[in-house]
N, C-alpha and C positions, 0 to 999 in steps of 0.2 A: 651109574651116583650116588643113587639114592637108596638105594639097599645099605652097603656099606655107613654112610650116614648112620643110618638107623640102626644098623647092628655094632656103630662106637658107643650114640648114645642107649641102646638096650644093656651093653654093657657094664658104660658108667652107673648107671640106675643101681643096678644088681648090686654092683661093687658100695656104692652109697645108702641102698637099705641092710649090704650086709656093718655095711662102718655105723649103721644105726641103731642092728641090734646087740654093738658090742660094745652099748655105752654102759652106761651109768647112769644114764635117768631115768625120770619113770616112766612104766608100758607104757600109762598115758601120751604120753610128752612121744615116747620111740611112738607109739598107732598115728601119729599125730602127724611126725615128722616123714612115715614111711604113704603114708594116707597124698599126703603132700607131691610124693615123689613122685609115684603112680599115678595120679591123676597129671597131672602137669608133668611130662618126665624134664623137658628140657631144661624151666621153668621153677622144676623145684629142683633141678640137679643144681641150676645156677642158685640160688635161695639159700641152698640148704650146705653147697656149699661157700657160702658168705656167714653163713648166722644159725648154720646145726651146730649140735653135735656130733664130735666129734670118738674114734672108736678109740678106746684107750688097750693099745697093743703093749705087751709084756709091761 
């Protein structure tokens, strides 16, 4: 069951990083958010979801 949880967190982190890349933020801001999500996968994902830049699709 731990593998399923790990895979879900990994997929959500990849989605968050892709979403961060598609924002209009500066490169430095994007790199900081990506590093936060990559270094702290669960906590970084939660912080990004609450306070991070969101992608501008469409």
